[in-house]
N, C-alpha and C positions, 0 to 999 in steps of 0.2 A: 367461470369468470376469470379473465387473465389478471395476473398479479401486476400491480404497478412496479415500476423500476426506480430504485434509489441508488445513489452512489455517495459514499462517505470518502472525503479526501482528508487523509491524516497529514496535517502540515503544522503540528504544534511543537516540533523539535527546534533545537537551537542550531544544529548543524555546525558544531565547532570544528569538525575535520575539514570543512570547506575553507577555513581560514579567511573568513569574510565578516565584516561588521554587519552586513545585511544578511538576514536569514536566507538560507540557500533556496528556499521556496520562492523568494522574491528576486533572486538574481536574474539578470536578463539573459535570455537564450535567443539569439537571432532577433534581438529587439523586443522580446516579449517575456514577461516573468515566467519562470519555470512552471509554477503552479497553474498559470493560465493555460499553458500548453496541455497540461494534464486534464484540466476541466473541458477544454474544447475537444479533446479526443473523444470523450464520452458523449458530449452534446451532439457532435457531428455524427457519431455512430448510431446514437439513439436519441433523436430529438425530444422524446417524451420522458427522458430520464429526469429525476428530481435530484438536485445537487445539495449536499450538506458539506460545508467546509469547516474543518476543525483547525483553529489557530490559537497561538498564545494570546492571552487577554491583552497583553501590552502591545501587540502588533495588529490588532483588528482594525484600528484606525488607519494604519499604514496600508493595509490590504484594500480598504475602501478607496483610499486615494489612488492606488494603482489601478483599480477597476475603472475609476472615472477617467484617469489619464489614458488608459489603453482601450477605452470604449467597450469594456466587457459588460454586455447587457444580459448575461445569463442570470436568471433568478437563483439566489442561493439562500440557504439557511445557514447562518454563521453560529458556530458553537465554540465555547471556550474549552481549550485543552486542559488536560489533567496533569498530574505529577509524572505519569508514565504514559506510554502509548496505550497500554491497557485501559487506563482511566480515561484517556481522551476518546477512545472508541466507545467505551461505556457511556460517556456523556452524549456522544452523537446518536447512539442508538435510542436514547430517550425520546428523540423527536421523529423516529421512524415508526410508522404504524405497523400493526400486525397485518398479515396477509399480503406482504410485498416481497419482492426479491431485492436484496441489498448487496451491493458490491462495496468492498472496502479496499481502497487503493492508496498507495503511497503517493502523496502530492508531488514528490520529486522523481516520479517515473513518467516523464513526458513523452516517451517515444513508443508507447504501446500502439499497436495498429487498430484501426476501426474494425477490421475483420475479426480479430480475436475478441474484442468486446462484444460484437454481435453474436459470435459463435458461442461465447460463454452464456450470455443471456438465453440463447436458444436451448442450450443443454440444461439450463436450470428448470426447464419445463418437465424434466424427467429425473431430476436428482435433488438431493437436499443440501449439498455443499459442494463447491467446485473450486479446485486449486490449479493454477497453471504451474507446470514444473518443467525443468530441463535437466537432462543427464549431466552429471559432472564429468568433465573431460580431462582434468588434471589428475595426475597420480596423487593419491592421498597418503598422508603419514600421520600416525598416532603420536602426537607430541604434546608437551606442556611446557611451562616455564618454572624454573627453580626460584629460590628466594632472591637471587641476584638478578632475575629477569632473563637468564640465559634459556634458550630453547633446547629442551632435552627430550629424549625418547620416554614414553610412558611405560614401555615394557609390554604393552598390549599389541596384538597383531594390527597391522595396517588395515583400514577399511577397504572393502572390495568396491572400487568405484563403479563397477557395473550395476551395483545395487543401490547406489546413492544418487539422489536427485536434489537439485536446488529449487526451492519454492519461490514464486514470484507473487506479485499482486497484479490485478484485482483478485481477491478471493470472494466468492459469492455464496450467499446463504439465504434461506427462508427467514424472513425478518423475525418472526415470532420465536424461532428456534435459537438464533444467535443472540437475541436479546435475553432469552432465558440462560444461555451459556454464560453470558457476561454478568449474570448474577452470582457466579462462583466467586470465592475470595481470590484476591490477587495472589499470583505465584510467579516467582522469577523464571519458571520453566516455560511460561507462555512467551514464546518468541514470535508468534504471528497469530492471526485470528483463527487459523485452522487448528493450532494447538489448543486453543480455548475450546473450540467446537469438539475436538476429539475427546478432551477431558470430560466434557458433558455427555458424550456418547453419541454425537451426531456423526453418521457415516460419511466419510469423505470420498469424493470422486475427483479424478484428475484429468487434465487436458494438457497437451503439449504447449509450452510457453514460447517465448520469442527471445532470440539472442539480443536483439536491439532493445528489449524492454528492461533497460538498466536502471538502477537506482543511483541518482547523482549524490555522491557522498564526498568526493574529493575534487580539487580543482581539475585534476586530470579527467575525471568523469564529465565535467562540464565541457572540457575541450573536445572530448570524444562525441558528446551529444551534438556540439556545433558542427562537427565533421559529418555526422550521420544525417543531420537535417539538411 
């Protein structure tokens, strides 16, 4: 029996680096809220996907207003975010049934292609966890900051960029396995969902990501997304 498809959109952050009073997931991108672009990417790629949206409790009403204003008629399960991204995902996973494939996607990555979404769901028929990655192209330096905030060398060798890749989202998992993994105690070393899965012992598989699948963090990112669209 084919597993049902679910996608969790993590959109519970405050986005302070965007320097906007409006949460960055609600900022307009070509006349449509950023989060709405992300949701429609998945719905158009896989019309049978089930949507779970994680939001700050204080902004759920605002999102409902935006959905009405922009005529977004996609059924959604709204979940209140937690104190960290880890806790937000844990909350969302509580509404996901076992026996499904669940994608976890940053709500502010609105430029992912439908081709990548479909390719990842297809690959999940033969693997347990799938992460899109891209090779790092910049030269890497092993640096830190001193007590005054100055950037200084660590004294350690610089990383070999040919062996370093950057991880993107969506990251996909078998729902019963990632739910079990999120039963682990919180740890600051969990920088994404794949790191939680790896800690639990779930083997990770990888697929090539996309250069345009950027996470909107700063005003410059929003301008770039406008240009790319």
